[in-house]
Residue, then its C-alpha position, 0 to 999 in steps of 0.5 A: m404861124e403868124l403869117e397864116t393868121k394874117q393871110t387868107r388861104k387864097v392869098r397864101m396859095e397865090t403867093i406860093l404859086r407866084e413864087t414857084f411857077l412864075p406864071k404869066e397868068l394866075l387866077v385863084l377863085d374861092v369857090s367853097l360856097e358852091h360846095a355848101g352842104h356837101p358831106g364833110m362841109t359844115k357852116d364853118s368850112k371856109e376856103t376849102h374849094f378852089r379853082i386855079k387857072m395858071s399859065s407858066d413856062s414851067f409847064q412846057g413839055k409836061s403832061t397834065v398829070e405832071q402839072h397837076r402833081a407839081v401844084y399839088e406838091v407845092l400846096g400840100p401844106e394847105f391840104k393839111k390845113g383844110l383845103h379840100a379840093l382844087e380844079m385846075d386849068l394849067s397850061s404853058p404860054 
């Protein structure tokens, strides 16, 4: 739990994605402010919506659905802690 209090969700997600997919390119953007005022979002909602652009050899030969499922699987714990949505642009080099 100490790791969670010292690192932002963005940093945790970047670490998980780097360690799991060894990406050639990785960009993780917090776009939570774009969703302010949406149902379920309060003034205290932080780090809830992210945009990910990632290129990884591990996506080679996988469908878009398979790629997205792989990312959702490794980031599952973050959804249980307040992550609400991901927009993903995934590819293989």
